[in-house]
DSSP file (Angstrom, degrees, kcal/mol; ACC not computed):
  #  RESIDUE AA STRUCTURE BP1 BP2  ACC     N-H-->O    O-->H-N    N-H-->O    O-->H-N    TCO  KAPPA ALPHA  PHI   PSI    X-CA   Y-CA   Z-CA
    1    1 A M              0   0    0      0, 0.0     2,-0.1     0, 0.0     0, 0.0   0.000 360.0 360.0 360.0 138.1   42.9   11.9   44.1
    2    2 A T     >  -     0   0    0      1,-0.1     4,-2.2     4,-0.0     5,-0.2  -0.343 360.0-107.9 -82.1 168.2   42.8   13.5   40.7
    3    3 A V  H  > S+     0   0    0      1,-0.2     4,-2.3     2,-0.2     5,-0.2   0.897 120.2  53.7 -62.1 -40.7   39.6   13.8   38.6
    4    4 A R  H  > S+     0   0    0      1,-0.2     4,-2.4     2,-0.2    -1,-0.2   0.912 108.4  48.4 -62.1 -43.1   40.8   11.1   36.3
    5    5 A Q  H  > S+     0   0    0      2,-0.2     4,-2.1     1,-0.2    -1,-0.2   0.886 111.0  50.8 -65.9 -39.3   41.4    8.6   39.2
    6    6 A K  H  X S+     0   0    0     -4,-2.2     4,-1.9     2,-0.2    -1,-0.2   0.907 110.9  49.4 -63.9 -41.2   38.0    9.4   40.6
    7    7 A T  H  X S+     0   0    0     -4,-2.3     4,-1.2     1,-0.2    -2,-0.2   0.932 111.7  47.4 -63.7 -46.3   36.4    8.7   37.2
    8    8 A V  H  < S+     0   0    0     -4,-2.4    -1,-0.2     1,-0.2    -2,-0.2   0.868 111.5  52.3 -63.0 -37.2   38.2    5.4   36.8
    9    9 A A  H  < S+     0   0    0     -4,-2.1     4,-0.4     1,-0.2    -1,-0.2   0.852 113.3  42.7 -69.0 -35.6   37.2    4.4   40.3
   10   10 A T  H  X S+     0   0    0     -4,-1.9     4,-2.3     1,-0.2    -1,-0.2   0.610  92.3  86.5 -87.6 -11.5   33.5    5.0   39.8
   11   11 A L  H  X S+     0   0    0     -4,-1.2     4,-2.5     1,-0.2     5,-0.2   0.904  86.8  50.0 -58.0 -47.1   33.3    3.5   36.3
   12   12 A P  H  > S+     0   0    0      0, 0.0     4,-2.2     0, 0.0    -1,-0.2   0.899 111.9  49.0 -60.7 -38.4   32.7   -0.1   37.4
   13   13 A T  H  > S+     0   0    0     -4,-0.4     4,-2.1     2,-0.2    -2,-0.2   0.914 111.5  49.5 -65.1 -42.7   29.9    1.0   39.7
   14   14 A L  H  X S+     0   0    0     -4,-2.3     4,-2.0     1,-0.2    -1,-0.2   0.911 110.5  49.6 -62.7 -44.4   28.3    3.1   36.9
   15   15 A L  H  X S+     0   0    0     -4,-2.5     4,-2.4     1,-0.2    -1,-0.2   0.901 109.8  51.5 -63.2 -41.6   28.5    0.1   34.5
   16   16 A R  H  X S+     0   0    0     -4,-2.2     4,-2.3     1,-0.2    -1,-0.2   0.911 110.3  48.7 -61.7 -42.2   26.9   -2.3   37.0
   17   17 A S  H  X S+     0   0    0     -4,-2.1     4,-2.2     1,-0.2    -1,-0.2   0.881 111.1  49.9 -68.2 -36.0   24.0    0.2   37.6
   18   18 A L  H  X S+     0   0    0     -4,-2.0     4,-2.5     2,-0.2    -1,-0.2   0.906 110.4  50.3 -67.1 -40.6   23.4    0.6   33.8
   19   19 A R  H  X S+     0   0    0     -4,-2.4     4,-2.5     2,-0.2    -2,-0.2   0.928 111.9  47.9 -62.1 -44.4   23.4   -3.2   33.3
   20   20 A N  H  X S+     0   0    0     -4,-2.3     4,-1.9     1,-0.2    -1,-0.2   0.906 112.8  48.1 -62.9 -42.2   20.9   -3.6   36.1
   21   21 A R  H  X S+     0   0    0     -4,-2.2     4,-2.3     2,-0.2    -1,-0.2   0.900 112.3  49.0 -65.6 -41.3   18.7   -0.8   34.7
   22   22 A T  H  X S+     0   0    0     -4,-2.5     4,-2.1     1,-0.2    -2,-0.2   0.892 109.5  52.2 -65.5 -40.9   18.8   -2.3   31.2
   23   23 A A  H  X S+     0   0    0     -4,-2.5     4,-0.6     1,-0.2    -1,-0.2   0.896 111.9  46.2 -63.6 -40.1   17.9   -5.8   32.4
   24   24 A K  H >< S+     0   0    0     -4,-1.9     3,-0.7     1,-0.2     4,-0.3   0.916 114.9  45.6 -68.4 -42.7   14.9   -4.4   34.2
   25   25 A S  H >< S+     0   0    0     -4,-2.3     3,-1.1     1,-0.2    -2,-0.2   0.779 103.3  63.9 -74.6 -25.0   13.7   -2.3   31.3
   26   26 A S  H 3< S+     0   0    0     -4,-2.1    -1,-0.2     1,-0.2    -2,-0.2   0.719  92.0  65.1 -71.7 -18.1   14.2   -5.1   28.7
   27   27 A S  T << S+     0   0    0     -3,-0.7     2,-0.7    -4,-0.6    -1,-0.2   0.706  87.7  79.9 -75.2 -18.0   11.6   -7.2   30.4
   28   28 A Q  S <  S-     0   0    0     -3,-1.1     2,-0.4    -4,-0.3    -1,-0.0  -0.816  79.0-145.4 -91.1 116.1    9.0   -4.6   29.5
   29   29 A K        -     0   0    0     -2,-0.7    -2,-0.1     3,-0.0    -3,-0.1  -0.662   8.9-152.7 -84.2 131.2    7.9   -5.1   25.9
   30   30 A L        -     0   0    0     -2,-0.4     3,-0.0     1,-0.1     2,-0.0  -0.750  28.4 -98.6 -98.1 150.1    7.1   -1.9   23.9
   31   31 A P        -     0   0    0      0, 0.0     2,-0.5     0, 0.0    -1,-0.1  -0.359  44.3-102.4 -65.4 148.3    4.7   -2.0   20.9
   32   32 A S     >  -     0   0    0      1,-0.2     4,-1.7     2,-0.0     5,-0.1  -0.595  24.3-160.0 -74.5 121.4    6.4   -2.2   17.5
   33   33 A L  H  > S+     0   0    0     -2,-0.5     4,-1.9     1,-0.2    -1,-0.2   0.835  91.2  61.6 -69.3 -31.4    6.4    1.2   15.8
   34   34 A R  H  4 S+     0   0    0      1,-0.2     4,-0.2     2,-0.2    -1,-0.2   0.926 107.4  43.3 -60.7 -44.1    6.9   -0.5   12.5
   35   35 A R  H >4 S+     0   0    0      1,-0.2     3,-0.9     2,-0.2    -1,-0.2   0.896 112.0  53.8 -68.0 -39.7    3.6   -2.4   12.8
   36   36 A A  H 3< S+     0   0    0     -4,-1.7    -1,-0.2     1,-0.2    -2,-0.2   0.819 120.7  30.6 -66.3 -30.6    1.8    0.7   14.1
   37   37 A Y  T 3< S+     0   0    0     -4,-1.9    -1,-0.2    -5,-0.1     2,-0.2   0.136  89.6 128.5-115.6  19.8    2.8    2.9   11.1
   38   38 A S    X>  -     0   0    0     -3,-0.9     3,-0.8    -4,-0.2     4,-0.5  -0.550  56.1-143.3 -81.2 139.4    3.1    0.2    8.4
   39   39 A L  T 34 S+     0   0    0     -2,-0.2     3,-0.5     1,-0.2    -1,-0.1   0.760  99.4  69.9 -67.0 -24.3    1.3    0.7    5.1
   40   40 A Y  T 34 S+     0   0    0      1,-0.2    -1,-0.2   107,-0.0    -5,-0.1   0.828 106.1  37.0 -63.6 -30.1    0.7   -3.0    5.1
   41   41 A D  T <4 S+     0   0    0     -3,-0.8     2,-0.4    -6,-0.2    -1,-0.2   0.499 109.7  72.9 -99.1  -5.3   -1.8   -2.6    8.0
   42   42 A Q     <  +     0   0    0     -4,-0.5     3,-0.2    -3,-0.5   105,-0.1  -0.918  41.6 172.5-115.1 133.9   -3.3    0.7    6.9
   43   43 A V  S    S+     0   0    0     -2,-0.4     2,-0.5     1,-0.3   107,-0.2   0.743  83.3  29.0-100.7 -37.9   -5.7    1.2    4.0
   44   44 A N        +     0   0    0     13,-0.2    -1,-0.3     1,-0.1   103,-0.1  -0.970  57.3 171.1-126.8 117.4   -6.4    4.9    4.7
   45   45 A L        +     0   0    0     -2,-0.5     2,-0.6   102,-0.2    -1,-0.1   0.657  68.0  64.2 -96.8 -18.1   -3.8    7.0    6.4
   46   46 A I        -     0   0    0      1,-0.1    -1,-0.1     0, 0.0     3,-0.1  -0.930  59.1-172.5-112.5 120.6   -5.5   10.4    6.0
   47   47 A K  S    S+     0   0    0     -2,-0.6     2,-1.5     1,-0.2    -1,-0.1   0.843  70.2  69.5 -83.3 -34.4   -8.8   10.8    7.8
   48   48 A N        +     0   0    0      2,-0.0    -1,-0.2     0, 0.0     0, 0.0  -0.622  64.5 152.0 -91.9  83.3  -10.0   14.2    6.4
   49   49 A V        -     0   0    0     -2,-1.5     6,-0.0    -3,-0.1   105,-0.0  -0.922  50.5-105.7-113.2 135.0  -10.8   13.4    2.8
   50   50 A P    >   -     0   0    0      0, 0.0     3,-1.7     0, 0.0    -1,-0.0  -0.247  28.7-121.3 -56.6 147.1  -13.5   15.2    0.8
   51   51 A E  T 3  S+     0   0    0      1,-0.3     4,-0.1     3,-0.0    -2,-0.0   0.741 108.4  62.6 -64.9 -23.5  -16.7   13.2    0.3
   52   52 A D  T 3  S+     0   0    0      2,-0.1     2,-0.3     0, 0.0    -1,-0.3   0.488  87.6  90.4 -83.4  -0.2  -16.4   13.4   -3.5
   53   53 A Q  S <  S-     0   0    0     -3,-1.7     2,-0.2     1,-0.0    27,-0.1  -0.748  81.5-116.6 -95.2 142.2  -13.1   11.5   -3.5
   54   54 A L        -     0   0    0     -2,-0.3     2,-0.4    25,-0.2    -2,-0.1  -0.542  32.1-176.6 -73.3 140.2  -12.9    7.7   -3.8
   55   55 A R        -     0   0    0     -2,-0.2    12,-2.1    -4,-0.1     2,-0.8  -0.946  22.9-141.3-140.5 117.3  -11.5    6.0   -0.8
   56   56 A I  E     +A   66   0A   0     -2,-0.4    10,-0.2    90,-0.3     3,-0.1  -0.695  27.0 174.9 -78.8 112.1  -10.9    2.2   -0.7
   57   57 A Q  E     +     0   0A   0      8,-2.5     2,-0.3    -2,-0.8    -1,-0.2   0.823  56.7   5.5 -92.6 -34.9  -11.9    1.5    2.9
   58   58 A E  E     -A   65   0A   0      7,-1.5     7,-2.4   -15,-0.1     2,-0.3  -0.976  54.2-157.3-147.0 157.5  -11.7   -2.3    3.0
   59   59 A Y  E     +A   64   0A   0     -2,-0.3     2,-0.3     5,-0.2     5,-0.2  -0.953  15.6 179.6-131.1 155.2  -10.7   -5.3    0.9
   60   60 A S        -     0   0    0      3,-2.6   106,-1.6    -2,-0.3   107,-0.5  -0.809  48.0 -83.8-141.8-177.1  -11.9   -8.9    1.3
   61   61 A E  S    S+     0   0    0     -2,-0.3   106,-1.2   105,-0.2   107,-0.1   0.801 126.8  23.7 -61.5 -29.4  -11.4  -12.3   -0.3
   62   62 A D  S    S-     0   0    0    104,-0.1    11,-3.1   105,-0.1     2,-0.3   0.260 126.2 -19.7-127.7  14.6  -14.0  -11.5   -3.0
   63   63 A G  E     - B   0  72A   0     -3,-0.4    -3,-2.6     9,-0.3   103,-0.4  -0.986  59.4 -91.9 174.7-162.3  -14.3   -7.7   -3.3
   64   64 A F  E     -AB  59  71A   0      7,-2.5     7,-3.8    -2,-0.3     2,-0.5  -0.946  16.0-134.9-140.7 155.1  -13.8   -4.2   -1.9
   65   65 A T  E     -AB  58  70A   0     -7,-2.4    -8,-2.5    -2,-0.3    -7,-1.5  -0.980  26.9-178.6-112.6 120.4  -15.6   -1.5    0.0
   66   66 A V  E >   -AB  56  69A   0      3,-2.9     3,-2.1    -2,-0.5   -10,-0.2  -0.979  69.5 -19.5-124.7 120.6  -15.3    1.9   -1.5
   67   67 A N  T 3  S-     0   0    0    -12,-2.1    -1,-0.1    -2,-0.5   -11,-0.1   0.865 129.1 -50.4  49.8  41.7  -16.9    5.0    0.1
   68   68 A G  T 3  S+     0   0    0    -13,-0.2     2,-0.5     1,-0.2    -1,-0.3   0.422 116.2 112.3  82.8  -1.2  -19.2    2.7    2.1
   69   69 A V  E <   -B   66   0A   0     -3,-2.1    -3,-2.9     2,-0.0     2,-0.4  -0.902  62.1-135.5-108.4 131.1  -20.4    0.7   -0.9
   70   70 A E  E     -B   65   0A   0     -2,-0.5     2,-0.5    -5,-0.2    -5,-0.3  -0.713  17.9-166.2 -87.8 131.5  -19.4   -3.0   -1.3
   71   71 A Y  E     -B   64   0A   0     -7,-3.8    -7,-2.5    -2,-0.4     2,-0.4  -0.970  10.1-145.6-117.0 128.6  -18.2   -4.1   -4.7
   72   72 A E  E     -B   63   0A   0     -2,-0.5    -9,-0.3    -9,-0.2     2,-0.1  -0.784  63.9  -0.3 -94.4 136.1  -18.0   -7.8   -5.5
   73   73 A G  S    S-     0   0    0    -11,-3.1    -9,-0.1    -2,-0.4    -2,-0.1  -0.416 110.0 -14.3  87.7-164.6  -15.2   -8.9   -7.8
   74   74 A S        -     0   0    0     11,-0.5    11,-2.2    13,-0.3     2,-0.3  -0.382  61.0-161.2 -76.2 151.1  -12.5   -6.8   -9.5
   75   75 A I  E     -CD  84 163B   0     88,-1.9    88,-2.8     9,-0.3     2,-0.5  -0.944  13.0-150.0-132.5 155.5  -12.8   -3.0   -9.7
   76   76 A L  E     -CD  83 162B   0      7,-2.7     7,-1.8    -2,-0.3     2,-0.5  -0.988  16.1-171.4-125.0 118.9  -11.2   -0.3  -11.9
   77   77 A C  E     +CD  82 161B   0     84,-3.2    84,-3.2    -2,-0.5     2,-0.5  -0.944   6.7 179.3-113.7 129.1  -10.8    3.1  -10.2
   78   78 A V  E >   -CD  81 160B   0      3,-2.4     3,-2.3    -2,-0.5     2,-0.4  -0.960  65.8 -51.2-130.4 113.7   -9.7    6.1  -12.3
   79   79 A G  T 3  S-     0   0    0     80,-2.9   -25,-0.2    -2,-0.5    74,-0.1  -0.457 124.7 -20.5  58.8-116.0   -9.4    9.4  -10.4
   80   80 A N  T 3  S+     0   0    0     -2,-0.4     2,-0.4   -27,-0.1    -1,-0.3   0.037 119.2  96.1-112.5  25.4  -12.7    9.6   -8.6
   81   81 A L  E <   -C   78   0B   0     -3,-2.3    -3,-2.4   -27,-0.1     2,-0.4  -0.900  51.5-169.2-113.5 145.1  -14.6    7.2  -10.9
   82   82 A I  E     +C   77   0B   0     -2,-0.4     2,-0.3    -5,-0.2    -5,-0.2  -0.983   9.0 168.8-134.5 145.6  -15.2    3.5  -10.2
   83   83 A T  E     -C   76   0B   0     -7,-1.8    -7,-2.7    -2,-0.4     2,-0.1  -0.986  40.4 -97.7-147.9 155.7  -16.5    0.6  -12.3
   84   84 A S  E     -C   75   0B   0     -2,-0.3     2,-0.4    -9,-0.2    -9,-0.3  -0.430  40.0-147.7 -67.1 152.7  -16.6   -3.1  -12.1
   85   85 A W        -     0   0    0    -11,-2.2   -11,-0.5    78,-0.1    12,-0.0  -0.988   8.0-140.5-132.2 135.9  -13.8   -4.8  -14.0
   86   86 A S        +     0   0    0     -2,-0.4    -1,-0.1    11,-0.1   -12,-0.1   0.797  65.9 102.2 -73.8 -32.4  -14.1   -8.1  -15.8
   87   87 A P        -     0   0    0      0, 0.0   -13,-0.3     0, 0.0    -2,-0.1  -0.234  39.8-179.3 -58.6 139.1  -10.7   -9.8  -15.1
   88   88 A K        +     0   0    0      1,-0.2     2,-0.3    76,-0.1   -15,-0.0   0.609  68.7  22.6-109.5 -21.1  -10.9  -12.5  -12.4
   89   89 A T  S >  S-     0   0    0     81,-0.1     3,-1.2    79,-0.1     4,-0.4  -0.882  87.1-101.1-137.4 170.2   -7.2  -13.5  -12.4
   90   90 A I  G >  S+     0   0    0     -2,-0.3     3,-1.0     1,-0.3    26,-0.0   0.804 120.4  61.2 -62.5 -29.3   -3.9  -12.0  -13.5
   91   91 A L  G 3  S+     0   0    0      1,-0.2    -1,-0.3    79,-0.2    31,-0.0   0.722  96.4  60.6 -71.3 -20.8   -4.0  -14.0  -16.7
   92   92 A D  G <  S+     0   0    0     -3,-1.2     2,-0.6     2,-0.0    -1,-0.2   0.596  81.1  99.1 -80.4 -11.4   -7.3  -12.3  -17.7
   93   93 A I    <   +     0   0    0     -3,-1.0     2,-0.2    -4,-0.4    33,-0.1  -0.674  50.9 135.6 -82.8 120.2   -5.6   -8.9  -17.7
   94   94 A N  S  > S-     0   0    0     -2,-0.6     4,-1.0    32,-0.0     5,-0.1  -0.785  70.2 -73.6-147.3-172.3   -4.8   -7.9  -21.3
   95   95 A Q  T  4 S+     0   0    0     -2,-0.2     3,-0.3     1,-0.2     4,-0.1   0.862 126.9  53.9 -61.9 -36.3   -4.9   -5.0  -23.7
   96   96 A D  T >4 S+     0   0    0      1,-0.2     3,-1.2     2,-0.2    -1,-0.2   0.909 106.0  51.1 -65.5 -41.3   -8.7   -5.4  -24.1
   97   97 A S  T 34 S+     0   0    0      1,-0.3    -1,-0.2    -5,-0.2    -2,-0.2   0.713 119.5  37.5 -70.9 -17.7   -9.4   -5.2  -20.4
   98   98 A L  T >< S+     0   0    0     -4,-1.0     3,-1.8    -3,-0.3    -1,-0.3   0.185  81.0 113.3-113.4  14.8   -7.3   -2.0  -20.2
   99   99 A S  T X>  +     0   0    0     -3,-1.2     3,-2.0     1,-0.3     4,-0.5   0.700  59.2  78.2 -63.9 -19.6   -8.4   -0.5  -23.5
  100  100 A I  H >> S+     0   0    0      1,-0.3     4,-1.6    -4,-0.2     3,-1.0   0.807  84.6  64.4 -57.5 -28.9  -10.2    2.4  -21.8
  101  101 A F  H <4 S+     0   0    0     -3,-1.8    -1,-0.3     1,-0.2    -2,-0.2   0.604  89.8  66.1 -74.9  -9.9   -6.8    4.0  -21.3
  102  102 A Q  H <4 S+     0   0    0     -3,-2.0    -1,-0.2    -4,-0.2    -2,-0.2   0.768 115.7  26.3 -77.7 -25.3   -6.4    4.4  -25.0
  103  103 A I  H << S+     0   0    0     -3,-1.0    -2,-0.2    -4,-0.5     2,-0.1   0.579  96.3 107.5-112.1 -13.4   -9.3    6.9  -25.2
  104  104 A M     <  -     0   0    0     -4,-1.6     3,-0.0     2,-0.0    -3,-0.0  -0.431  59.8-134.7 -73.3 138.3   -9.3    8.4  -21.7
  105  105 A R  S    S+     0   0    0      1,-0.2     2,-0.1    -2,-0.1    -3,-0.0  -0.993  83.9  34.1-138.1 135.6   -8.1   11.9  -21.2
  106  106 A P  S    S-     0   0    0      0, 0.0    -1,-0.2     0, 0.0     3,-0.0   0.588  91.8-134.8 -73.4 152.4   -6.3   13.1  -19.2
  107  107 A I        -     0   0    0     -2,-0.1    51,-0.1     1,-0.1    -2,-0.1  -0.568  22.6-112.7 -72.9 131.4   -4.2    9.9  -19.0
  108  108 A P        -     0   0    0      0, 0.0    51,-0.2     0, 0.0     3,-0.1  -0.344  17.2-133.2 -60.3 147.1   -3.4    8.9  -15.4
  109  109 A E  S    S+     0   0    0     49,-2.4    27,-1.6     1,-0.2     2,-0.3   0.781  86.6  21.4 -74.1 -24.6    0.3    9.2  -14.5
  110  110 A I  E     -fe 136 159B   0     48,-0.6    50,-2.2    25,-0.2     2,-0.6  -1.000  61.6-150.0-145.7 142.1    0.4    5.8  -13.0
  111  111 A L  E     -fe 137 160B   0     25,-3.1    27,-2.5    -2,-0.3     2,-0.7  -0.966  15.2-156.6-109.7 119.2   -1.6    2.6  -13.1
  112  112 A I  E     -fe 138 161B   0     48,-3.0    50,-2.4    -2,-0.6     2,-0.7  -0.868   8.8-158.7 -97.5 114.2   -1.5    0.6   -9.8
  113  113 A L  E     -fe 139 162B   0     25,-2.7    27,-2.2    -2,-0.7     2,-0.8  -0.845   3.6-155.6 -99.7 112.4   -2.3   -3.0  -10.6
  114  114 A G  E     -fe 140 163B   0     48,-2.8    50,-2.2    -2,-0.7    27,-0.2  -0.795   6.4-168.3 -88.4 110.3   -3.5   -5.0   -7.6
  115  115 A C        -     0   0    0     25,-2.8     2,-0.4    -2,-0.8     3,-0.4   0.342  39.6-108.4 -84.9   5.8   -2.6   -8.6   -8.4
  116  116 A G  S    S-     0   0    0     48,-0.4    26,-2.9    24,-0.2    27,-0.5  -0.853  80.3 -12.1 103.6-141.2   -4.7  -10.2   -5.6
  117  117 A R  S    S+     0   0    0     51,-3.7     2,-0.3    -2,-0.4    -1,-0.2   0.860 132.6  28.7 -67.8 -36.6   -3.0  -11.8   -2.5
  118  118 A Y  S    S-     0   0    0     50,-0.5     2,-0.3    -3,-0.4    24,-0.1  -0.902  89.2-100.1-127.2 152.8    0.5  -11.8   -4.0
  119  119 A T        -     0   0    0     -2,-0.3    22,-0.1    22,-0.1    21,-0.1  -0.547  44.5-160.6 -67.8 132.9    2.5   -9.7   -6.4
  120  120 A Q        -     0   0    0     -2,-0.3     2,-0.1    20,-0.2    -5,-0.1  -0.843  23.0-100.1-117.1 152.1    2.5  -11.4   -9.8
  121  121 A P        -     0   0    0      0, 0.0     2,-0.4     0, 0.0    -1,-0.0  -0.481  36.3-135.6 -69.4 143.0    4.8  -11.0  -12.8
  122  122 A I        -     0   0    0     -2,-0.1     5,-0.1    17,-0.1   -31,-0.0  -0.858  23.5-107.7-103.7 132.8    3.3   -8.9  -15.6
  123  123 A H    >>  -     0   0    0     -2,-0.4     4,-2.1     1,-0.1     3,-0.6  -0.309  24.9-127.4 -58.5 135.6    3.7  -10.1  -19.2
  124  124 A P  H 3> S+     0   0    0      0, 0.0     4,-2.3     0, 0.0     5,-0.2   0.829 108.8  56.7 -56.3 -33.8    6.2   -7.9  -21.1
  125  125 A E  H 3> S+     0   0    0      2,-0.2     4,-2.1     1,-0.2     5,-0.1   0.895 107.5  47.9 -65.6 -39.2    3.6   -7.3  -23.8
  126  126 A L  H <> S+     0   0    0     -3,-0.6     4,-2.4     2,-0.2    -1,-0.2   0.896 110.0  52.7 -67.2 -40.3    1.2   -5.9  -21.3
  127  127 A R  H  X S+     0   0    0     -4,-2.1     4,-2.4     1,-0.2    -2,-0.2   0.918 109.3  49.5 -59.0 -44.1    3.9   -3.7  -19.8
  128  128 A R  H  X S+     0   0    0     -4,-2.3     4,-2.1     1,-0.2    -2,-0.2   0.903 109.9  51.4 -62.8 -41.3    4.7   -2.4  -23.3
  129  129 A F  H  X S+     0   0    0     -4,-2.1     4,-0.9     2,-0.2    -2,-0.2   0.936 111.0  47.0 -61.1 -47.1    1.0   -1.6  -23.9
  130  130 A I  H ><>S+     0   0    0     -4,-2.4     5,-1.4     1,-0.2     3,-0.8   0.910 112.4  50.1 -63.2 -42.4    0.6    0.3  -20.6
  131  131 A R  H ><5S+     0   0    0     -4,-2.4     3,-1.3     1,-0.2    -1,-0.2   0.863 104.1  59.8 -62.3 -36.0    3.8    2.2  -21.3
  132  132 A S  H 3<5S+     0   0    0     -4,-2.1    -1,-0.2     1,-0.3    -2,-0.2   0.738  99.1  57.7 -67.2 -21.8    2.5    3.1  -24.8
  133  133 A T  T <<5S-     0   0    0     -4,-0.9    -1,-0.3    -3,-0.8    -2,-0.2   0.629 121.4-107.7 -80.5 -13.0   -0.5    4.8  -23.2
  134  134 A G  T < 5S+     0   0    0     -3,-1.3     2,-0.2    -4,-0.5    -3,-0.2   0.481  79.5 121.7 100.0   4.5    1.8    7.1  -21.3
  135  135 A M      < -     0   0    0     -5,-1.4    -1,-0.4   -25,-0.0     2,-0.3  -0.648  57.6-131.1 -98.8 156.8    1.3    5.6  -17.9
  136  136 A K  E     -f  110   0B   0    -27,-1.6   -25,-3.1    -2,-0.2     2,-0.4  -0.741  25.5-133.6 -94.7 154.3    3.8    4.1  -15.5
  137  137 A L  E     -f  111   0B   0     -2,-0.3     2,-0.4   -27,-0.2   -25,-0.2  -0.934  21.5-178.6-116.4 133.4    2.9    0.7  -14.0
  138  138 A E  E     -f  112   0B   0    -27,-2.5   -25,-2.7    -2,-0.4     2,-0.6  -0.953   9.9-169.4-126.8 110.0    3.2   -0.4  -10.4
  139  139 A A  E     +f  113   0B   0     -2,-0.4     2,-0.3   -27,-0.2   -25,-0.2  -0.897  25.4 138.4-105.8 116.7    2.2   -4.0   -9.9
  140  140 A V  E     -f  114   0B   0    -27,-2.2   -25,-2.8    -2,-0.6   -24,-0.2  -0.837  58.9 -66.3-141.9 176.5    1.8   -5.0   -6.2
  141  141 A D     >  -     0   0    0     -2,-0.3     4,-2.2   -27,-0.2     3,-0.3  -0.329  54.2-108.4 -65.8 157.8   -0.6   -7.1   -4.1
  142  142 A S  H  > S+     0   0    0    -26,-2.9     4,-2.3     1,-0.2     5,-0.2   0.799 115.1  59.1 -63.8 -31.1   -4.1   -5.7   -3.8
  143  143 A R  H  > S+     0   0    0    -27,-0.5     4,-1.7     1,-0.2    -1,-0.2   0.951 112.6  38.3 -62.7 -48.9   -3.8   -4.6   -0.2
  144  144 A N  H  > S+     0   0    0     -3,-0.3     4,-2.6     1,-0.2    -2,-0.2   0.820 112.7  58.0 -72.8 -30.5   -0.8   -2.3   -1.0
  145  145 A A  H  X S+     0   0    0     -4,-2.2     4,-2.6     2,-0.2    -1,-0.2   0.915 106.2  49.3 -63.7 -42.1   -2.4   -1.2   -4.3
  146  146 A A  H  X S+     0   0    0     -4,-2.3     4,-2.5     2,-0.2   -90,-0.3   0.917 112.5  47.7 -63.2 -43.5   -5.4    0.0   -2.4
  147  147 A S  H  X S+     0   0    0     -4,-1.7     4,-2.3     2,-0.2    -2,-0.2   0.925 113.0  47.6 -62.9 -45.4   -3.2    2.0    0.1
  148  148 A T  H  X S+     0   0    0     -4,-2.6     4,-2.6     2,-0.2     5,-0.3   0.916 111.6  50.5 -63.7 -43.6   -1.1    3.5   -2.7
  149  149 A Y  H  X S+     0   0    0     -4,-2.6     4,-2.9     1,-0.2     5,-0.3   0.942 110.2  50.4 -59.2 -47.8   -4.2    4.5   -4.7
  150  150 A N  H  X S+     0   0    0     -4,-2.5     4,-2.4     1,-0.2    -2,-0.2   0.927 112.9  45.7 -56.3 -47.2   -5.8    6.1   -1.6
  151  151 A I  H  X S+     0   0    0     -4,-2.3     4,-1.4     2,-0.2    -1,-0.2   0.947 116.3  43.5 -64.3 -49.7   -2.6    8.1   -0.8
  152  152 A L  H  <>S+     0   0    0     -4,-2.6     5,-2.1     1,-0.2     4,-0.3   0.894 115.5  48.7 -65.9 -39.5   -2.0    9.3   -4.4
  153  153 A N  H ><5S+     0   0    0     -4,-2.9     3,-1.5    -5,-0.3    -1,-0.2   0.903 109.4  52.5 -66.0 -40.8   -5.7   10.1   -5.0
  154  154 A E  H 3<5S+     0   0    0     -4,-2.4    -1,-0.2    -5,-0.3    -2,-0.2   0.776 103.6  58.4 -66.6 -25.8   -5.9   12.1   -1.7
  155  155 A E  T 3<5S-     0   0    0     -4,-1.4    -1,-0.3    -5,-0.2    -2,-0.2   0.566 120.4-112.2 -76.8  -8.3   -2.8   14.1   -2.9
  156  156 A G  T < 5 +     0   0    0     -3,-1.5    -3,-0.2    -4,-0.3     2,-0.2   0.607  67.6 145.7  88.5  12.4   -4.8   15.1   -5.9
  157  157 A R      < -     0   0    0     -5,-2.1     2,-0.9     1,-0.1    -1,-0.3  -0.524  58.5-110.6 -82.9 152.1   -2.7   13.2   -8.4
  158  158 A I        +     0   0    0     -2,-0.2   -49,-2.4   -51,-0.1   -48,-0.6  -0.741  58.0 156.7 -83.8 110.0   -4.3   11.6  -11.5
  159  159 A V  E     - e   0 110B   0     -2,-0.9   -80,-2.9   -51,-0.2     2,-0.3  -0.944  30.4-153.8-138.5 151.9   -4.0    7.9  -10.7
  160  160 A A  E     -De  78 111B   0    -50,-2.2   -48,-3.0    -2,-0.3     2,-0.4  -0.959   4.7-162.9-127.5 147.9   -5.7    4.7  -11.7
  161  161 A A  E     -De  77 112B   0    -84,-3.2   -84,-3.2    -2,-0.3     2,-0.6  -0.992   6.4-169.7-132.6 126.8   -6.1    1.4   -9.9
  162  162 A A  E     -De  76 113B   0    -50,-2.4   -48,-2.8    -2,-0.4     2,-0.5  -0.955  24.0-171.4-112.7 109.6   -7.0   -1.9  -11.4
  163  163 A L  E     -De  75 114B   0    -88,-2.8   -88,-1.9    -2,-0.6   -48,-0.1  -0.896  20.4-161.2-118.8 125.8   -7.7   -4.3   -8.5
  164  164 A L        -     0   0    0    -50,-2.2   -48,-0.4    -2,-0.5  -101,-0.1  -0.745  45.6 -90.8 -89.7 148.2   -8.3   -8.0   -8.3
  165  165 A P    >   -     0   0    0      0, 0.0     3,-1.7     0, 0.0   -48,-0.2  -0.178  34.6-113.6 -57.9 154.7   -9.9   -9.2   -5.0
  166  166 A F  T 3  S+     0   0    0   -106,-1.6  -105,-0.2  -103,-0.4   -49,-0.2   0.725 111.9  67.5 -65.3 -22.6   -7.5  -10.2   -2.3
  167  167 A G  T 3  S+     0   0    0   -106,-1.2     2,-0.4  -107,-0.5    -1,-0.3   0.636  76.6  99.5 -73.1 -13.8   -8.6  -13.9   -2.5
  168  168 A V    <   +     0   0    0     -3,-1.7   -51,-3.7     1,-0.1   -50,-0.5  -0.611  42.0 167.4 -75.9 125.7   -7.0  -14.2   -6.0
  169  169 A S              0   0    0     -2,-0.4    -1,-0.1   -53,-0.2   -80,-0.1   0.495 360.0 360.0-121.2  -5.5   -3.6  -15.9   -5.6
  170  170 A S              0   0    0    -50,-0.0   -79,-0.2   -53,-0.0   -81,-0.1   0.338 360.0 360.0-155.9 360.0   -2.6  -16.8   -9.2
């Protein structure tokens, strides 16, 4: 028998054993790697952060925990500075609520706008105002905004985050 004939003869046996092995292993569920490494489930991905840097550790329906301190309501983070912020809904965000960026130097390269539970459309006039300050705008839900702010701030980039509490939905 030639090598080719032997191979053809053993092929059905090999396929049956692979099917049996696949059927047995498919009954064992493996954890989802997407969930384990998703930004949606992580607020802080880097554990060794200097103590003088802001780190948004938790978010809730009505506020945020930043460096172990709980803040109720909206917050505005610029670099490593934090302040309470007056807007309570996306409709309250306007040029006046972001006027600090007209006088602040250096200007953050990006403003991450946390819209609450869901990403909301941003009024074109507000977009133009933010662009006129020299910043780029990223509007996402507050959970992802907190994660993005943490990552960019930990990289040492000049970044700002304007965050509505996660309980805000419109």
